C-alpha positions in Angstrom: 65.2 41.8 24.2 61.7 40.4 24.7 60.1 43.6 23.2 62.1 43.7 20.0 58.9 43.6 17.9 57.8 46.9 19.5 60.6 48.7 17.8 59.1 50.3 14.7 62.1 49.6 12.5 61.8 45.8 13.2 58.0 45.7 13.3 57.6 46.9 9.8 60.0 44.3 8.5 58.2 41.6 10.4 54.8 42.7 9.0 56.2 42.9 5.5 57.7 39.4 5.7 54.4 38.0 7.0 52.6 39.6 4.1 55.2 38.3 1.6 54.8 34.7 2.9 51.0 35.0 2.6 51.2 36.3 -1.0 53.7 33.6 -1.9 51.3 31.0 -0.5 48.4 32.3 -2.5 50.5 32.5 -5.6 51.7 28.9 -5.1 48.2 27.6 -4.5 46.8 29.3 -7.7 49.8 28.1 -9.8 49.3 24.5 -8.7 45.6 24.7 -9.2 46.1 26.1 -12.8 48.6 23.2 -13.5 46.1 20.6 -12.4 43.3 22.2 -14.4 45.5 22.3 -17.5 46.3 18.6 -17.0 42.6 17.7 -16.7 41.7 19.7 -19.7 44.5 18.0 -21.7 43.3 14.5 -20.6 39.7 15.4 -21.6 40.7 16.6 -25.0 42.7 13.5 -25.7 39.9 11.0 -24.6 37.9 9.7 -27.6 34.2 10.5 -27.3 32.2 7.3 -27.5 28.5 7.2 -27.8 27.1 5.9 -24.5 23.7 4.3 -24.2 21.0 6.6 -22.9 20.4 6.2 -19.1 17.2 4.4 -18.2 15.0 4.8 -15.1 12.1 2.7 -13.8 9.6 4.3 -11.4 7.5 2.0 -9.3 5.1 2.7 -6.4 6.2 1.5 -3.0 3.2 2.5 -0.9 1.1 -0.5 -1.9 -1.2 1.3 -4.3 -1.1 -0.3 -7.8 0.3 2.2 -10.3 1.7 1.4 -13.7 5.5 1.2 -14.1 6.9 4.0 -16.1 10.1 3.6 -18.1 11.8 6.7 -19.3 14.9 7.2 -21.5 16.8 10.4 -21.9 17.9 11.4 -25.3 
């Protein structure tokens, strides 16, 4: 009874059932991923788009050499 998987009739069914479980796992993963992506897309479409102020950056020298500060804005 310990070598029941060596019987070809049982081994093929064991291999098919393992393959079926793997395919079901992949299908479930992709289905859940698609649901989450749809939910995020729906949330982004519903959010009103407000004008945010442009980000600002200030660059200063830290090595002790005097350099002028540079202020940049992205538009």
